[in-house]
N, C-alpha and C positions, 0 to 999 in steps of 0.2 A: 016569530021568528025575528023578528024585527028587535023587540023587546029584549030576548039572551043575546043579541048582538051588541046593543047598547051596554047591558052590566057587563059583559066580558070588554070591553072598551073603557069603561069608567072602573073597573078594577085594574087594568091594565095600566091606567093613568097613575091610581091612586099607589102601585107598585112602584112607579117609576118615580114619583113625588119620595116614598119613602126612601126610595134609594139614594137618591139626592141629598135628602136630608141628612142620611146616614155618611155619605164623603164627605158633606161639610164639616159635620162635626166631627168626621176623624183628621181632616186637616187643620180644622182649630186645635184640635188636642194637640198635634204634631208642632204646629204653630208655637203653641203656649211652650212645648218641651223646648224647644229650639232658642225660644228667648230667653228662657228660665237658666238655661245653659251658659248662653250667651252673656247673662246682664250679672256681671259680681256681685257678691254680696253688699249689705251696706257698710259701709265708711272702707272698704277695700277699694283704690285706684283699680278702673278698669284696664284688664291686657290687650293692647292692639292685636287684634289678627292681622297678622301678616301672609301676603300673597305669596305662591310657591315662586315668581320672580324676585320678591322683595327679601325671600330668606336665601336666595343663590345670589344676591348681591351684597349678601353681609360680607363685610371682613372676618375675617378667620381672627381667634384669640391670640392675644399679642402674649409671649414669653413677658415674665416678671423676672428681669436680669437682677433688680435690688438680691431678691432671695435666694436667685441660684450663687450670688455672690457669696453672700450669708453664709450660706449653707458650706460652701467650698473651704471660707475661712477658720469656720468650726471645724471641719474632719481635719485642715492643718495642723492645726492646734491640740487636735486631740491626739494626732501623730507625734508631736514634740513630747508634750507630756508623757504620754506611756517609756519614748526612749530615756527621758531625763529621769524618772522614776526608776528603771532597770538597776543603774549601779546603787539608786537607794536600798533596793531589795537585798542586793550582793551586801552591802555592808551592815545592813540588819543580819544578813546570816553567819559575819566574822564576830559579830558580839558577844556569843559564845564563849569563842574563843579567845578572846582579849579578857573576859570576866576571869577564864581559867587562868590565862597568865598572871593576873593580879592575883588569884588565890595562890599560885606558886609565890610569887614574888611574897604575900604575907607570911607563909610557910618559911621561907631563907630567912624572913627576918625575925622569926621567933628564933629559928636553930642559930642563928648568930649571937642574938640575945642570951642565949644558955652555956653559949661556949666560954670558957675560959675567959680572962684577959689578958691572957699572954698569947692567945690563940689567935695570932692575925688571919691566917691563910683563910680561905673563903671555904664551903662548904662543899666544894666540887675537890677543892686539894686537901681533904683531910684525911684522904687515904695515904699510907706512905708508900712513897716511890720503892718500888724495887730495883735492887741496881741490877745493873746491865750486868751478863755475864761475857766476860769477854771469849771468844771462840779463840781456841788456841789450832793451830796449825797440826793435824793428824802425823806424827811422828812414821817416819820410814822404817819399817823393820828389817833389819840388813838380811841377804838373802841368805839363806843356809844352803850348805854346800851340800851335795847328796852324799848320803852317810852311808857305812857299810849294812847298817839294817836294812837301808833303803833297798838295796842289791840283795838282799836275802834270798828275794823269789827267785834267781837266777839258779839252774841244776850246777852244784857243784861237787867235782870228783874228790875224794880222798886220797892224797899222794903221799908216797913214801918219798923221804930226802935221800939226797944220795950223799950226805955225809962232809962234803966237801963246800967249797964256796961259789957253787953253781948260782945265778943268779932266780934262775927260777925256782929256788925251794921256797922264796918266798913271794908267791904269786899265785893268786886262786885259779886253779883249773876248773874254768866251764865247760860244761858239758853240750857240745854244740851237736851230737848226735841222736841224743834221746826227743828233744822236743825244739818246735822252729822258735828262735828268737825273734823278740823284738825290735823296732829301729829304738826305742826308750832304754831298752836294756844294754844293747850295745853302745849306745852313746854314754853310757856309766862306766864303761870299760875302760881301762887303761891301755896304753899300746903294750905293753907285756902281755897282757891278759887276752887283746885279742889274737895277739901271734901266736901264744899259749895253745888258746881254744883251739885255732883253725887250724894247728900242727897235731891237736890229740885227735883230730878227725882221722888223719892219716896214718897216727900210728895205729889207730883201731882197726886197721886194713893189714897192718902189718909191715907198714913200711919205715925201711932203715933211712935213717939220716946219715948226712955227713957232716955237719955240723955237729960238733965236740959236745957241747951244752947240752944241745938238744936227744943228742945217742944218750949219753949220761942219764939224763934226767928221765928219758922215757925209759930206758934199761933197766930203771930200778922199779919199774912200775907192775905189780903181779900179772895184771891184764892185757901186757904188753909182749903181743907173739909174733918174733921178726921172721918176715918170708922174703923173698928175693921178687916181690910184685914192684913192676913199674908205676911209677904217678898215673900214667894216661891208662893205666889196666886197672885201677882201682873201681871195683862196682859200688859206686857212692849210692846212696838213697836220695830220697827225692827232699827231704829234711836237709839231708848235711849239705847237697849243693845249695838249697836256698840259703843254708847260713853264710855257707863260703861263700857265695856272692855279697852276703850283707858285711861280713866281716872284712872283706877286703875294700869295699866301699867305704867303710867306716878308717881303715887305717890310710887309705888314702889322701882323708879330711883330716 
């Protein structure tokens, strides 16, 4: 029993030693790794390791003002160059127009050389100038008086002359009983025609005149039938009444 216990103790001690040896080897390997990482290669300066406090105390990087100023100057110069180059571009676009003008001048020169020596006028003046026609004022045509032909639309009654020097023998007898006359027609009638047309309406109803000339004139007409009717008792038609009013108004004018 004692022998077994002794073997166990020896075995335990042996395992503890092995464990210690393994720990030492692992620690040795770790230390070598850290050393290699911290040691720079040959020929390169060693980079000092800074602590956290040293890193916090380090000053922030300064701005290079020279570089900023140079960049601003370059930007301003580029802007000025673009502004100045714009008119050059416009001048380049107008060059074809100038060339076309030069070509036209050459053509004009050739045309001038082909003209006769006596032709001293420029090319644009070769065309003959047309004389300016004077516009004469229009002559006013004399107003034509209304002719008898224009009055042919008036209804006329054929009359029988008395054979004496009765003034009504040479006057037209307008029929104012058959249709309504117009103001235009009445305005073209003479004073004697108006009087004879109005009295002819009375004569158609048999009215007897006290005037010797009218009595003689209507007494020679075949359609006149004298009666004892008074002026206020004559049964005028609407056409006759309208024509009487129209003729009387024209006689007053």
